[in-house]
C-alpha positions in Angstrom: 0.0 -0.1 0.0 1.0 3.6 -0.6 0.5 6.5 1.8 -3.1 6.9 0.7 -3.5 3.1 0.7 -3.2 3.3 4.5 -6.8 4.6 4.4 -8.1 3.0 1.2 -7.6 -0.1 -0.8 -7.0 0.2 -4.4 -10.8 -0.3 -5.0 -11.4 2.8 -3.0 -12.8 1.0 0.1 -12.1 2.9 3.3 -10.8 1.4 6.4 -10.0 4.2 8.9 -11.3 7.7 9.7 -10.8 10.1 6.8 -7.5 12.0 6.7 -7.1 15.6 5.3 -6.1 13.9 2.0 -9.3 12.0 2.0 -11.4 15.1 2.7 -9.5 17.1 -0.1 -10.1 14.2 -2.6 -13.8 14.1 -1.7 -14.2 17.8 -2.1 -12.4 17.8 -5.5 -14.5 14.9 -6.8 -17.5 17.0 -5.8 -16.1 20.0 -7.8 -15.6 17.6 -10.7 -19.3 17.3 -11.0 -20.1 21.1 -10.6 -21.4 23.5 -13.2 -18.2 25.7 -14.0 -16.0 24.0 -16.5 -12.9 25.9 -15.3 -13.4 24.4 -11.9 -13.9 21.0 -13.3 -10.7 21.2 -15.4 -8.7 22.3 -12.4 -10.2 19.6 -10.2 -9.4 16.8 -12.8 -5.8 18.1 -12.9 -5.6 18.3 -9.1 -7.0 14.8 -8.7 -4.6 13.3 -11.2 -1.7 14.9 -9.4 -2.9 13.5 -6.0 -3.4 9.9 -7.2 -6.1 9.3 -4.6 -7.7 5.9 -5.2 -11.2 7.2 -4.5 -10.9 9.7 -7.4 -10.5 7.2 -10.2 -14.3 6.7 -10.6 -14.7 10.5 -10.7 -12.0 10.9 -13.3 -13.5 7.9 -15.4 -16.9 9.6 -15.2 -15.5 12.9 -16.5 -14.2 11.2 -19.7 -17.7 11.7 -21.0 -18.0 15.3 -19.8 -19.8 17.8 -22.2 -16.6 20.0 -22.2 -13.7 18.5 -24.3 -11.2 20.4 -22.0 -12.6 18.7 -18.9 -12.4 15.2 -20.8 -8.8 16.0 -21.8 -7.8 16.9 -18.3 -9.6 13.9 -16.9 -7.7 11.7 -19.4 -4.5 13.4 -18.5 -5.2 12.7 -14.8 -5.7 9.1 -15.4 -2.5 9.0 -17.4 -0.5 10.5 -14.6 -1.8 8.0 -12.1 -2.9 5.0 -14.3 -5.3 2.5 -12.6 -6.4 -0.8 -14.2 -9.9 0.2 -13.8 -9.5 3.0 -16.3 -8.1 0.8 -19.1 -11.5 0.0 -20.8 -12.8 3.6 -20.5 -9.6 5.0 -21.7 -9.6 2.8 -24.9 -13.1 3.8 -25.5 -12.0 7.4 -25.4 -9.1 6.7 -27.7 -11.4 5.1 -30.3 -14.5 7.3 -29.9 -13.6 10.8 -28.7 -12.8 13.2 -31.4 -10.7 15.4 -29.2 -7.0 15.0 -30.0 -5.8 16.0 -26.5 -8.0 13.1 -25.1 -6.6 10.6 -27.5 -3.1 11.6 -26.7 -3.6 11.3 -23.0 -5.4 8.0 -23.4 -2.6 6.5 -25.4 0.0 7.6 -22.7 -2.1 6.1 -20.0 -2.8 2.8 -21.9 1.0 2.6 -22.5 1.9 2.9 -18.8 -0.9 0.3 -18.0 0.7 -2.1 -20.7 -2.9 -2.8 -21.7 -2.9 -5.7 -24.0 -6.2 -4.8 -25.6 -4.9 -1.6 -26.7 -1.9 -3.2 -28.7 -3.6 -3.9 -32.0 -5.2 -0.4 -32.1 -1.8 1.2 -31.2 -0.2 -0.7 -34.1 -2.9 0.4 -36.5 -2.4 4.0 -35.5 1.2 3.7 -36.4 0.2 2.6 -39.9 -2.2 5.5 -40.7 -5.4 7.4 -40.0 -7.6 4.4 -39.2 -11.2 4.7 -40.5 -12.6 2.8 -37.6 -11.4 5.4 -35.2 -13.4 8.7 -34.7 -11.6 12.0 -35.8 -12.4 15.6 -35.7 -13.0 16.0 -39.4 -14.1 19.7 -39.1 -10.8 20.6 -37.3 -8.8 18.8 -40.0 -10.6 20.8 -42.8 -10.5 24.1 -40.9 -6.9 24.0 -39.9 -5.3 21.7 -42.6 -3.4 19.9 -39.8 -3.7 16.2 -39.6 -4.0 15.2 -35.9 -2.9 11.7 -36.7 0.8 12.8 -37.0 0.7 13.6 -33.3 -1.0 10.3 -32.5 1.5 8.3 -34.5 4.4 9.7 -32.4 2.5 9.0 -29.2 1.4 5.5 -30.3 5.1 4.6 -31.1 6.2 5.7 -27.7 3.4 3.8 -26.0 4.3 0.6 -27.9 7.9 0.9 -26.6 6.5 1.4 -23.1 4.3 -1.7 -23.3 7.3 -3.7 -24.9 5.6 -4.9 -27.9 8.2 -6.7 -30.4 5.4 -7.4 -32.8 5.3 -3.6 -33.5 8.9 -3.6 -35.0 7.7 -4.1 -38.5 5.2 -1.3 -38.4 7.7 1.2 -36.8 10.2 0.3 -39.4 7.7 0.9 -42.2 6.8 4.2 -40.7 10.5 5.2 -40.6 11.0 4.3 -44.2 8.0 6.1 -45.4 9.2 8.7 -47.8 5.9 10.6 -47.7 5.6 10.5 -43.8 6.8 12.6 -41.1 10.3 12.5 -39.6 10.3 9.8 -37.0 14.0 9.2 -36.5 14.3 10.4 -32.9 11.1 8.6 -31.6 11.3 5.6 -33.9 14.9 4.6 -33.1 14.5 5.3 -29.5 11.5 2.9 -29.5 13.3 0.3 -31.5 16.1 0.4 -28.9 13.5 -0.6 -26.2 12.0 -3.5 -28.1 14.6 -6.2 -27.4 16.3 -8.3 -30.1 13.9 -7.6 -32.9 14.3 -3.9 -32.3 18.0 -4.1 -32.1 18.2 -6.1 -35.4 16.1 -3.5 -37.1 18.4 -0.8 -35.9 21.3 -2.7 -37.2 19.6 -2.9 -40.5 19.6 0.9 -40.8 23.3 0.9 -40.8 23.1 0.0 -44.4 20.1 2.4 -45.2 20.3 4.7 -48.2 19.4 7.8 -46.1 22.5 9.4 -44.5 20.5 10.8 -41.6 18.9 7.5 -40.6 22.4 5.7 -40.8 24.1 8.2 -38.6 21.2 8.1 -36.0 21.0 4.3 -35.9 24.9 4.2 -35.4 24.6 6.7 -32.5 21.8 4.8 -30.9 23.6 1.5 -31.1 26.9 3.0 -29.9 25.1 4.4 -26.8 23.6 1.0 -26.2 27.1 -0.6 -26.4 28.4 1.9 -23.8 30.8 3.7 -26.1 32.2 6.8 -24.5 32.6 9.9 -26.7 35.4 12.3 -26.4 38.6 13.3 -28.2 41.7 11.2 -28.1 43.6 14.2 -26.8 41.3 14.6 -23.8 41.2 10.8 -23.1 45.0 10.7 -23.3 45.4 13.7 -21.0 43.1 12.1 -18.4 45.1 8.9 -18.4 48.5 10.5 -18.3 47.5 13.1 -15.7 47.2 10.4 -13.0 50.8 9.5 -13.6 53.4 11.0 -11.1 56.0 13.1 -13.1 59.6 12.7 -12.8 61.9 15.7 -12.5 62.7 15.5 -16.2 59.0 15.1 -17.2 58.1 18.0 -15.0 60.6 20.2 -16.6 59.4 19.2 -20.0 55.9 19.8 -19.2 56.8 23.4 -17.8 58.7 24.1 -20.9 55.9 23.1 -23.1 53.5 25.1 -21.1 55.6 28.3 -21.5 56.3 27.7 -25.2 53.8 29.9 -27.1 54.7 28.1 -30.3 53.1 24.9 -29.0 49.5 24.1 -30.0 46.8 25.3 -27.6 45.7 21.6 -26.8 49.3 20.8 -25.8 49.7 23.7 -23.4 46.2 23.0 -21.9 47.3 19.3 -21.4 50.5 20.6 -19.7 48.4 22.6 -17.2 46.4 19.5 -16.3 49.5 17.4 -15.8 51.3 20.0 -13.8 48.2 20.6 -11.6 47.9 16.9 -11.0 51.5 16.8 -10.0 51.0 19.5 -7.4 53.6 21.2 -5.2 55.0 24.6 -5.0 57.0 24.1 -8.2 53.9 23.4 -10.1 52.2 26.5 -8.5 55.2 28.7 -9.6 54.9 27.3 -13.2 51.2 28.0 -13.4 51.6 31.5 -11.9 54.3 32.3 -14.4 51.9 32.2 -17.4 49.1 34.2 -15.9 50.1 37.1 -18.2 49.9 34.9 -21.3 48.4 36.4 -24.4 46.0 33.5 -24.8 43.1 34.1 -22.4 42.2 30.4 -22.3 45.7 29.5 -21.1 45.7 32.2 -18.3 42.1 31.3 -17.0 42.7 27.6 -17.2 45.9 28.0 -15.1 44.0 30.1 -12.5 41.3 27.6 -12.2 44.0 24.9 -11.7 45.4 27.0 -8.8 42.1 27.1 -7.2 41.9 23.2 -7.3 45.4 22.9 -5.9 44.6 25.2 -3.1 41.3 23.5 -2.1 42.9 20.0 -2.1 45.2 21.0 0.6 44.3 20.9 4.3 46.5 23.8 5.3 46.0 27.6 4.8 47.7 29.6 3.8 49.2 27.6 1.0 51.2 28.5 -2.1 48.3 28.2 -4.6 46.1 30.4 -2.5 48.8 33.0 -2.0 49.4 33.0 -5.8 45.8 33.8 -6.3 45.8 36.6 -3.8 48.8 38.1 -5.5 46.8 37.9 -8.8 44.1 39.8 -7.2 46.3 42.5 -6.1 47.9 42.8 -9.6 51.2 41.7 -8.6 51.7 38.9 -11.1 50.7 40.7 -14.2 51.8 44.4 -14.7 50.3 46.9 -17.0 52.3 47.6 -20.1 54.4 50.7 -20.2 52.7 53.3 -22.4 54.4 53.9 -25.8 56.0 57.4 -26.0 54.3 59.7 -28.5 57.0 61.0 -31.0 56.2 64.1 -33.0 57.5 63.8 -36.6 60.2 66.3 -37.4 59.4 68.9 -40.1 61.9 69.7 -42.9 63.0 73.3 -43.6 60.8 73.4 -46.7 57.7 72.3 -44.7 58.3 75.0 -42.2 58.7 77.7 -44.8 55.5 76.6 -46.6 53.6 76.9 -43.3 51.2 79.8 -43.2 51.7 82.3 -40.4 49.5 81.6 -37.4 48.5 85.2 -37.2 47.4 87.6 -40.1 45.3 85.0 -42.0 44.5 85.7 -45.6 41.0 87.0 -45.6 40.6 86.0 -49.2 41.4 82.3 -48.6 38.5 80.1 -48.0 38.1 76.4 -47.3 36.2 74.3 -49.7 32.5 74.2 -48.7 31.8 70.8 -50.2 33.5 67.6 -51.1 33.2 68.5 -54.9 34.9 71.7 -54.4 37.6 70.0 -52.3 38.3 67.6 -55.2 38.5 70.6 -57.8 40.7 72.7 -55.5 43.6 73.8 -57.5 42.2 72.9 -60.9 40.7 76.0 -62.3 40.1 74.5 -65.6 38.0 71.7 -64.2 36.2 74.3 -62.0 35.4 76.4 -65.1 34.0 73.4 -67.0 31.8 72.5 -64.0 30.8 76.1 -63.9 31.3 76.1 -60.1 30.4 79.4 -58.4 33.1 81.1 -56.4 31.6 80.1 -53.1 31.5 76.3 -54.1 28.7 73.9 -54.7 26.5 73.3 -51.6 25.6 69.6 -51.1 22.4 68.6 -49.5 22.2 66.1 -46.7 20.9 63.4 -49.0 24.1 64.0 -51.3 26.3 63.6 -48.3 24.6 60.4 -47.3 25.1 58.9 -50.7 28.7 59.9 -50.8 29.2 58.1 -47.4 27.6 55.0 -48.7 29.8 55.1 -51.8 33.0 55.0 -49.8 31.8 52.5 -47.2 33.7 49.3 -47.2 31.7 46.2 -47.8 32.1 43.2 -45.6 30.6 41.4 -42.6 31.4 42.4 -39.0 33.4 39.6 -37.2 32.7 39.2 -33.4 35.4 37.4 -31.6 34.3 34.3 -29.7 36.8 35.1 -26.9 36.7 38.7 -25.7 39.9 40.6 -26.0 40.8 41.8 -22.6 44.3 43.0 -21.5 45.9 40.4 -19.1 46.6 43.0 -16.4 42.8 43.6 -16.3 41.6 40.2 -16.8 43.7 38.3 -14.2 42.8 40.3 -11.1 39.1 40.2 -12.2 39.1 36.4 -12.6 41.1 36.0 -9.4 38.3 38.1 -7.5 35.7 35.6 -8.9 37.6 32.4 -8.2 38.7 33.3 -4.6 35.0 32.9 -3.6 35.8 29.2 -3.6 38.4 29.7 -0.8 36.5 30.3 2.3 39.1 32.0 4.6 39.0 35.2 6.6 42.3 36.5 5.0 40.8 36.0 1.5 37.7 37.9 2.5 39.8 40.8 3.9 41.7 41.0 0.6 38.4 40.9 -1.4 37.1 43.6 0.6 39.9 46.0 -0.4 39.0 45.4 -4.0 35.4 47.0 -3.3 37.0 50.4 -3.2 39.0 50.2 -6.4 38.1 51.8 -9.7 37.6 48.6 -11.7 33.8 48.1 -11.8 34.1 44.4 -13.0 36.6 43.6 -10.2 34.4 45.1 -7.5 31.4 43.1 -8.7 33.4 39.8 -8.7 34.8 40.6 -5.3 31.3 41.4 -3.8 29.9 38.1 -5.2 32.8 36.1 -3.8 32.3 37.8 -0.4 28.8 36.6 -0.4 29.8 33.1 -1.3 32.5 33.0 1.4 30.0 34.2 3.9 27.5 31.6 3.0 30.2 28.9 3.5 31.7 30.3 6.8 28.5 31.7 8.2 30.3 35.0 8.9 32.6 37.5 7.6 35.5 39.5 9.1 34.8 42.9 10.3 36.8 44.6 7.6 34.8 42.9 5.0 31.4 44.0 6.6 32.5 47.6 6.8 33.6 47.5 3.1 30.3 46.0 2.1 28.3 48.7 4.1 30.3 51.3 2.3 29.5 49.7 -1.0 25.7 50.2 -0.2 26.2 53.9 -0.8 27.8 53.3 -4.3 25.8 54.4 -7.4 26.4 51.1 -9.1 23.1 49.2 -8.7 24.7 45.8 -9.4 27.3 46.4 -6.7 24.7 47.4 -4.1 22.7 44.3 -5.0 25.6 41.9 -4.4 26.7 43.9 -1.3 23.2 43.3 0.2 23.4 39.6 -0.6 26.9 39.3 1.1 25.7 41.3 4.1 22.9 38.8 4.5 25.5 36.0 4.7 27.8 38.0 7.0 26.5 36.6 10.3 26.6 40.1 11.8 23.3 41.0 13.3 24.3 44.7 13.5 23.9 45.1 9.8 20.1 44.4 10.1 19.2 48.0 10.5 21.0 48.9 7.2 19.2 46.1 5.5 15.8 47.2 6.8 16.5 50.5 5.0 17.0 48.6 1.9 13.5 47.1 2.1 12.3 50.7 0.8 14.9 50.8 -2.0 13.4 51.7 -5.4 15.0 48.6 -7.0 12.9 45.4 -6.4 15.9 43.1 -6.8 17.5 44.8 -3.9 14.4 44.7 -1.8 14.3 40.9 -2.5 17.9 40.4 -1.3 17.2 42.5 1.7 14.3 40.3 2.7 16.4 37.1 2.2 19.3 38.7 4.1 17.2 39.6 7.1 15.8 36.1 7.1 19.4 34.8 7.0 20.2 37.0 10.1 17.1 35.9 11.7 15.7 39.5 11.9 12.3 38.8 10.5 9.9 41.3 11.9 6.9 43.6 11.0 9.0 45.2 8.3 9.0 41.9 6.4 5.4 41.3 6.9 4.6 44.6 5.3 6.5 43.3 2.2 3.7 40.9 1.6 1.9 43.8 -0.1 5.0 44.8 -2.1 4.0 45.7 -5.7 6.7 43.3 -7.0 5.8 39.5 -6.9 9.5 38.4 -6.2 9.6 40.6 -3.1 6.3 39.3 -1.8 7.2 35.6 -2.2 10.5 36.2 -0.5 8.7 37.8 2.4 6.4 34.9 2.6 9.3 32.4 2.6 11.1 34.4 5.4 8.0 34.4 7.5 7.4 30.7 7.0 11.0 30.1 8.0 11.0 32.4 11.1 7.5 31.7 12.5 6.8 28.1 11.5 3.3 26.9 12.3 2.3 30.2 13.8 2.4 31.7 10.3 -0.4 29.5 8.9 -3.1 32.1 9.1 -0.8 34.8 7.5 0.3 32.5 4.7 -3.3 31.1 4.0 -4.5 34.8 3.7 -1.6 35.5 1.4 -2.5 32.5 -0.8 -5.7 34.3 -1.8 -4.1 37.8 -2.1 -3.4 39.4 -5.5 -5.9 37.1 -7.0 -4.1 34.0 -5.8 -0.9 35.0 -7.8 1.3 32.9 -5.3 -1.1 30.2 -4.6 1.2 27.2 -5.7 4.4 28.5 -4.1 2.6 29.4 -0.9 0.7 26.1 -0.9 4.1 24.4 -0.9 5.3 26.3 2.1 2.1 25.3 3.9 2.6 21.7 2.9 6.1 21.7 4.7 4.8 23.7 7.8 1.6 21.8 8.6 -0.3 20.3 5.7 -3.3 18.9 7.5 -4.8 22.1 9.0 -3.9 24.1 5.9 -5.6 21.5 3.6 -8.9 21.6 5.7 -8.9 25.3 5.4 -8.9 25.2 1.6 -11.4 22.2 1.7 -13.7 24.5 3.8 -13.6 27.0 0.9 -14.7 24.5 -1.6 -17.7 23.5 0.6 -18.8 27.1 0.7 -20.8 28.1 -2.4 -20.4 31.7 -1.6 -16.6 31.5 -2.1 -16.9 30.0 -5.5 -15.1 33.0 -7.1 -11.8 31.8 -5.2 -12.3 28.1 -5.8 -9.7 28.0 -8.4 -7.2 29.2 -5.9 -8.3 26.6 -3.4 -8.2 23.7 -5.8 -4.7 24.6 -7.0 -3.4 25.0 -3.4 -4.8 21.5 -2.6 -3.1 20.1 -5.5 0.2 21.3 -4.4 -0.3 20.2 -0.8 -1.3 16.7 -1.7 0.8 16.2 -4.9 2.0 12.6 -4.8 5.3 11.2 -6.1 5.4 8.4 -8.6 7.0 5.0 -7.8 8.2 2.6 -10.4 4.7 1.3 -11.0 3.3 4.8 -11.7 1.1 4.9 -8.5 1.2 7.3 -5.6 3.8 6.5 -3.0 4.7 7.9 0.6 7.1 10.8 0.4 7.4 11.3 4.1 4.7 13.9 4.2 2.5 13.5 7.1 -1.0 14.7 6.5 
């Protein structure tokens, strides 16, 4: 028996007093017979997710509902929690219901039930649009879309689920139909699950005339044989990295790493082998190439330094110190600026230079591109009959001239951004150091918050938040630097500073975070709520955020209240479930499920039993679905997930 089965047998016979789950299922079954189709649809979906045995009969009855959406949701509910009692009604729906959504859900459920009676019909559906099955002809003529194409795919999947080797021939024929749809992914996947006949059929496609089918067949068979993909270089590097390096080998790898003439993959392999070797000499070799012109080399080397540092049980260590030096900009220096040399002028040029004062009033600059071209060519100017003041070009003329000289060609955007190493290395170090949760690291990162490099500041603030999360606290210097960062005009920096302060473990920063609850940026308000929850400083200010205009802030406040107040927050959260037209009903219901599912469930059931509250039934139905959602076991039935209701 599953968790519901402790109260009911699979035939729905009750043994004990009804539980909150039983009462919820009964209320939803009642709604499934109500007048409002939207409520019936929601109830069918909820009952399908709950998997309550007593709901099977109600869902079967809904398969003949007047509304096709209700029928589709009922069939979907039965497909999520298949029950043998539903096999015959589902087959009837497949054959006789014109709604495509009902047919698709019925096929899925029949496949999970491994219903033998459905096998011949599923095989016929793989072959074509069977005339003995009811179809929506009006929809076909109106939209031009043949519903059978969707049915064919679902039928193939169901046959694979059932394990029907007799269907291999039909699936192969469908795959080879030159006028049919592309079934390669679904069809080959199904053949792989149909035992020896399916595997033989797959092997036959290796000689197929179609290139696409041959490739896919080979890929599926290779996967079944446990083949491992990957380049020979990568595999060789993995195998060799585990070997200890001799002194000569170490020197050879270090030389290969520093040789910019070596192929990129060879230098990356050298990084892997040196990192696997470890030791201060390896750290020195990796640190020496952080100024490399190839960005992949320097970033990979820094990542290797992090791994080396985290594998050691002592702090400080050489790898960590190298990263701190990289953060401070000590390993890669900025290039010296090139001096600007003014070209010397010859005596002739100096003599030809017009005097700076006493300009010639008669001299005028060309007033157009054309006059500039004709400057100094009086004969050409006379031929063109240019007036003395020059030809005035219109704006349109200038635009056409600009287009005429524009160079043709596509703009190429580099895959790897071009960043100077002396900027790139400190920034990346600031990001990586978040993986080294030590007080000294936090202090060094705090210093970076006051630097002029915006990207470095952001990386440092993010890493401080991660360190605080791992340690549960931050040093005082780091806290002070983060508080100063709250005054920065950079919105992203303030956001990360709020997040880090929430992980600082310093209760004194709560007052500053409370001020952030009134910030104009909703992301900062959200982080402030979460930070106060981390600091166990949830008070009336957080409760007021339940009315915040931004959904993310409201939800963060609800989560903070649930975590701080526990079961005492039930009334507040239930009211919040219905607020803002039930916008947060599902998320809040999950909070209630974890706090105390039984009382919360009964409150929503009471709403469904009150006709005057029908306008909010949709909220109550979906909340009950979340509270009582069952987890599937290998048989596709509801099972105990440890939730006491």
